[in-house]
C-alpha positions in Angstrom: 81.0 9.2 170.8 81.5 6.1 168.6 79.0 4.4 166.4 79.2 0.6 166.9 80.2 -1.0 163.6 81.2 -4.6 163.3 80.6 -6.1 159.8 83.1 -8.9 160.0 85.2 -11.1 162.3 88.5 -9.7 161.1 88.3 -6.1 159.9 91.0 -3.9 161.4 90.1 -3.4 165.1 89.2 0.1 166.1 87.7 -0.4 169.6 87.3 -3.3 172.0 85.9 -3.9 175.5 87.7 -6.1 178.0 87.6 -6.9 181.7 90.9 -7.6 183.4 90.4 -10.5 185.9 90.0 -9.1 189.4 89.4 -10.2 193.0 86.2 -12.0 191.8 88.4 -14.7 190.3 89.9 -15.6 193.7 86.6 -15.7 195.4 86.0 -19.2 194.0 86.4 -22.4 195.8 86.6 -26.0 194.4 83.1 -26.5 195.7 81.7 -23.4 194.0 83.6 -23.8 190.8 81.1 -26.0 189.1 78.2 -23.7 189.8 80.4 -20.8 188.5 80.8 -22.8 185.3 84.4 -23.7 185.9 86.1 -27.1 186.0 89.0 -25.7 188.2 89.9 -22.6 190.2 92.4 -20.0 188.8 95.5 -18.4 190.3 94.7 -14.7 190.0 98.3 -13.4 190.0 99.3 -15.7 187.2 96.0 -15.1 185.3 96.5 -11.3 185.6 100.1 -11.5 184.4 99.0 -13.5 181.3 96.0 -11.2 180.7 98.2 -8.1 180.9 100.1 -9.4 177.8 96.9 -10.0 176.0 95.6 -6.5 176.8 99.0 -5.0 176.0 98.8 -6.5 172.5 95.3 -5.2 172.0 96.4 -1.8 173.1 99.1 -1.7 170.3 96.4 -2.0 167.7 93.2 -0.3 169.0 91.6 1.7 171.8 90.8 -0.7 174.7 88.0 0.0 177.1 87.7 -1.6 180.5 84.3 -2.7 181.8 85.2 -1.4 185.2 85.8 2.1 183.9 82.8 2.2 181.7 80.5 0.9 184.5 81.8 3.5 187.0 81.2 6.3 184.6 77.6 5.1 184.0 77.0 4.8 187.7 77.9 8.4 188.2 74.4 9.1 186.7 72.1 8.7 189.8 69.1 7.9 187.7 70.9 5.2 185.7 72.4 3.8 188.9 69.0 3.5 190.5 67.5 1.8 187.5 70.4 -0.7 187.2 70.5 -1.6 190.9 66.8 -2.0 191.0 67.0 -4.4 188.0 69.9 -6.4 189.5 68.4 -6.7 193.0 65.0 -7.7 191.6 66.6 -10.4 189.4 68.8 -11.8 192.1 66.2 -11.7 194.9 68.1 -9.2 197.0 65.9 -6.2 197.4 67.4 -5.7 200.9 70.7 -4.7 199.2 69.2 -1.9 197.1 69.6 1.0 199.6 73.1 -0.2 200.6 74.3 -0.3 197.1 72.7 3.0 196.2 74.5 4.7 199.1 77.9 3.7 197.8 80.1 5.7 195.5 80.2 4.8 191.9 83.7 3.2 192.3 82.6 1.1 195.3 79.3 0.1 193.6 81.2 -1.1 190.6 83.6 -3.1 192.8 80.7 -4.7 194.6 78.8 -5.6 191.5 81.9 -7.2 190.0 83.4 -8.8 193.1 80.3 -9.7 195.0 78.6 -8.7 198.3 79.2 -10.8 201.4 76.0 -12.1 203.0 74.9 -10.3 206.2 73.5 -12.9 208.6 71.0 -10.6 210.2 67.9 -12.9 209.9 67.4 -16.6 210.4 67.3 -17.5 206.7 70.6 -15.7 206.0 72.1 -17.0 209.3 71.5 -20.6 208.3 72.4 -20.1 204.7 75.4 -22.1 203.3 76.0 -19.2 200.9 78.9 -16.8 201.4 77.5 -14.0 199.2 74.2 -12.2 198.7 75.5 -11.1 195.3 77.8 -13.7 193.9 81.1 -12.6 192.3 81.2 -12.4 188.5 83.8 -15.0 188.0 83.2 -15.2 184.2 83.1 -11.6 183.3 86.6 -11.5 181.8 85.0 -13.4 179.0 83.4 -10.2 177.8 82.4 -11.7 174.5 79.4 -13.5 175.9 77.2 -10.9 177.6 76.8 -8.7 174.5 77.4 -8.9 170.8 78.2 -6.2 168.2 76.3 -7.2 165.1 76.6 -4.8 162.2 75.7 -1.4 163.7 73.7 -2.7 166.7 74.4 -4.4 170.0 72.5 -7.6 170.9 72.4 -8.1 174.7 72.8 -11.7 175.6 70.1 -13.8 177.3 72.6 -16.0 179.2 71.9 -19.7 179.7 72.9 -19.6 183.3 71.4 -17.2 185.9 74.8 -16.8 187.6 75.7 -14.6 184.5 72.5 -12.6 184.1 74.1 -9.6 185.9 76.9 -9.4 183.2 74.2 -8.7 180.5 72.5 -6.1 182.6 75.8 -4.3 183.1 76.6 -4.3 179.4 73.1 -3.1 178.5 73.5 -0.2 180.9 76.9 0.7 179.5 75.7 0.7 175.9 72.5 2.6 176.6 74.0 5.2 178.8 77.8 5.7 178.4 78.6 8.8 176.3 81.3 6.9 174.4 78.7 4.9 172.5 76.0 5.8 170.0 74.0 2.6 169.5 70.7 0.9 169.8 70.6 -2.2 172.0 68.5 -5.1 171.2 67.6 -6.9 174.4 65.4 -10.1 174.2 64.9 -9.9 178.0 62.9 -6.7 177.4 61.2 -7.5 174.1 60.2 -11.2 174.2 57.0 -12.3 175.9 57.7 -13.6 179.4 56.1 -17.0 178.5 58.7 -17.6 175.8 61.7 -16.0 177.5 62.8 -19.1 179.6 63.4 -21.1 176.4 65.4 -18.3 174.7 69.1 -18.1 175.2 71.8 -16.3 173.2 75.5 -15.9 174.1 78.2 -14.0 172.2 80.6 -16.9 171.8 78.0 -18.5 169.5 77.6 -15.6 167.1 80.1 -14.9 164.4 79.7 -12.0 161.9 81.2 -13.1 158.5 80.1 -10.1 156.5 77.2 -7.6 156.2 74.7 -10.4 155.2 76.1 -13.6 156.7 76.1 -14.8 160.3 77.3 -18.1 161.7 75.5 -19.2 164.9 76.1 -22.1 167.2 73.3 -23.8 169.0 73.8 -26.1 172.0 74.2 -25.7 175.7 74.4 -21.9 175.6 72.4 -20.7 172.6 69.0 -22.3 172.0 67.1 -22.7 168.8 64.7 -20.1 170.1 67.7 -17.8 170.4 68.5 -18.4 166.7 64.8 -17.7 165.9 65.1 -14.4 167.7 68.1 -13.5 165.5 66.1 -14.5 162.4 63.4 -12.1 163.4 65.9 -9.3 163.9 67.5 -9.9 160.5 64.1 -9.8 158.8 63.6 -6.3 160.1 66.6 -5.2 158.0 64.6 -6.1 154.8 67.7 -6.8 152.7 67.3 -8.8 149.5 69.6 -11.6 150.7 70.9 -12.6 154.2 72.1 -16.0 155.4 72.5 -17.7 158.8 74.6 -20.8 159.0 73.7 -22.7 162.1 76.0 -25.3 163.7 74.6 -27.7 166.2 77.1 -28.3 169.1 77.4 -31.1 171.7 76.1 -30.2 175.2 79.2 -31.9 176.6 82.1 -31.8 177.2 82.3 -28.2 178.3 85.0 -27.3 175.8 82.2 -27.2 173.2 80.1 -24.5 174.9 80.3 -22.0 172.0 80.8 -22.1 168.2 84.0 -20.1 168.6 85.5 -23.0 170.5 85.5 -25.0 167.2 85.4 -22.4 164.5 86.9 -18.9 164.1 87.6 -16.8 161.0 91.1 -15.5 160.5 90.9 -13.5 157.3 89.2 -13.6 153.9 90.9 -16.9 153.1 91.5 -18.8 156.3 89.4 -20.2 159.1 90.5 -22.2 162.1 88.4 -25.3 162.7 88.3 -28.3 165.1 88.2 -30.9 162.4 86.4 -33.8 164.3 83.3 -31.7 164.8 83.3 -29.4 161.8 84.2 -32.0 159.2 83.6 -35.3 161.0 80.8 -37.7 160.3 78.7 -36.9 163.4 75.1 -36.3 164.3 75.6 -32.5 164.8 73.8 -30.8 161.9 74.8 -27.8 159.8 71.7 -25.7 158.7 71.6 -23.0 156.1 68.9 -20.4 156.5 68.2 -17.9 153.7 66.3 -14.7 154.4 64.9 -12.5 151.6 63.6 -9.1 152.7 61.3 -10.0 155.7 60.7 -13.6 155.0 62.6 -16.9 155.5 63.1 -18.1 152.0 64.6 -21.5 152.7 66.0 -23.8 155.5 68.2 -26.7 154.4 70.6 -29.2 155.9 74.2 -28.9 154.6 77.2 -31.2 154.9 79.2 -28.8 157.1 80.1 -25.2 157.6 82.7 -24.9 154.8 80.4 -26.5 152.2 77.5 -24.2 153.3 79.9 -21.2 152.9 80.9 -22.5 149.4 77.2 -22.7 148.5 76.7 -19.0 149.2 80.0 -17.9 147.5 82.7 -18.0 150.2 85.7 -20.3 150.1 88.1 -20.8 153.0 91.3 -22.7 153.5 90.9 -24.6 156.7 93.6 -24.6 159.4 93.2 -27.5 161.8 93.3 -26.9 165.5 95.9 -29.3 166.8 97.3 -30.0 163.4 96.8 -33.4 161.7 96.9 -35.7 164.7 93.6 -36.7 166.3 95.1 -36.8 169.8 96.6 -33.3 169.5 93.4 -31.9 168.1 91.4 -33.1 171.0 94.0 -31.9 173.6 94.4 -28.4 172.1 90.7 -27.8 171.4 90.1 -28.4 175.1 92.4 -25.4 175.8 90.8 -23.1 173.3 93.1 -24.0 170.4 90.5 -23.0 167.9 89.6 -19.7 169.6 91.5 -16.9 167.8 90.8 -13.2 167.8 91.6 -11.2 164.7 93.2 -7.7 165.1 93.1 -7.1 161.4 92.8 -9.5 158.4 95.3 -12.3 159.0 96.8 -10.9 162.2 95.4 -12.9 165.0 96.0 -13.7 168.7 95.9 -17.1 170.4 97.4 -19.2 173.2 101.1 -20.2 172.8 100.5 -23.4 174.7 98.7 -24.9 171.7 101.9 -25.6 169.9 100.6 -27.9 167.2 97.9 -25.4 166.3 100.6 -22.6 166.1 102.7 -24.9 163.9 99.8 -25.5 161.6 99.3 -21.8 161.2 103.0 -21.5 160.4 102.5 -24.1 157.6 99.8 -21.9 156.2 102.1 -18.9 155.9 101.5 -17.2 159.2 104.6 -15.7 160.9 104.7 -16.4 164.7 105.7 -13.7 167.2 105.2 -13.5 170.9 103.1 -10.9 172.7 106.1 -9.8 174.8 108.1 -9.0 171.7 105.3 -6.9 170.3 104.7 -5.0 173.6 108.4 -4.4 174.1 108.9 -3.2 170.5 111.4 -5.9 169.8 109.6 -6.4 166.5 107.5 -4.0 164.5 103.7 -4.3 164.3 102.9 -7.0 161.8 101.4 -6.0 158.4 100.8 -9.5 156.9 99.7 -12.9 158.1 100.9 -13.3 161.7 99.8 -15.1 164.8 100.7 -13.3 168.0 101.0 -15.8 170.9 100.0 -15.1 174.4 100.7 -17.3 177.5 97.7 -19.2 178.6 98.7 -21.7 181.2 96.2 -20.2 183.6 93.7 -18.3 181.5 92.9 -21.3 179.4 91.8 -23.2 182.4 88.9 -20.7 182.6 87.5 -22.3 179.5 88.0 -19.6 176.9 90.6 -18.0 174.6 91.4 -14.7 172.9 88.1 -14.3 171.2 86.2 -15.1 174.4 88.1 -12.4 176.2 87.3 -9.5 173.8 84.2 -7.7 172.8 84.9 -5.6 169.7 82.7 -2.5 169.2 84.3 -1.1 166.0 86.1 -2.6 163.0 87.0 -1.2 159.6 85.0 -2.6 156.7 86.8 -5.3 154.7 87.0 -5.9 150.9 86.1 -9.4 149.7 
């Protein structure tokens, strides 16, 4: 049993949840891609090959847990299985599937919940339906960051912005509540917020960054609403600490590459952050807001110039590394393919896509060594102990709309010294 503990974005990784892309990725067509929140369809064989290198790197540094294995173990408990299936079938308007799913083995139920259930055309409505699935495949689940968030010693279950992803949150909630591996309390707005307010409240993990034990950074835009930020404020007030801060960054609702804060800002170590300069430092209409909480009250809310200046105001200075380097054209191109989306394995040792060559070059200029995932996995080089970017191929994965941070949900990190 492991107590969830994530008090920074970059403390040495000690446990992470992933989901290797499966058959659900291939069950997408050009027509269904937009509804599935994709701009293109992926080639599964290439995506899995790239993902295996990403997972291989993670495995060299930390225990890695697969959603599929965790869910199957949870579904071995008949009471939990019944509860989860009831919730899913009710949410997705498919009560007629409950008995069928309940009768399946834990392994098969897991497969069906992830890969989808074909529609049975046994009544007129379903016979005439243009849908192929009664339960849609979870095309997005390999972005495990979004459905749940480790914040300090709790797990916040996401209230996803799109109903096609609600099942992911339900699955993660069941895993954290019932898998013997974890010892944690889950905070689930879907179960605690009044039903009249719930439609306005959305929170996704890509928008929530943990800087330290009293500072969060949260994006608000197409995926996390201001009501979602208000929910986080109320949860922080319950901690009754003398000083806590939330830095909120407004994000554009389009293009889709700006869906989450971690697509424009990630933290690499105590000294460096990766930013998409045009949004984070540019003169634009997207506001940065600093919220100060003292004990159980909001002490102040103020507009700040940008995230780095808000951080300076509360005592944190970062050297900014520019996604795409110094050229506006390259910045725009590489941000589109998750050039700002890095995942820290330990302070200053980070993973990102090798395709973003100008971003990698910029990291090199800031003193980061560059090694490939393949060289790490095949022991051609030792595990890095100082500033290093480990590059993973992402020709296919990046087309899904996320990077290394999106594809990883840490559950335990060592505390860091500031």
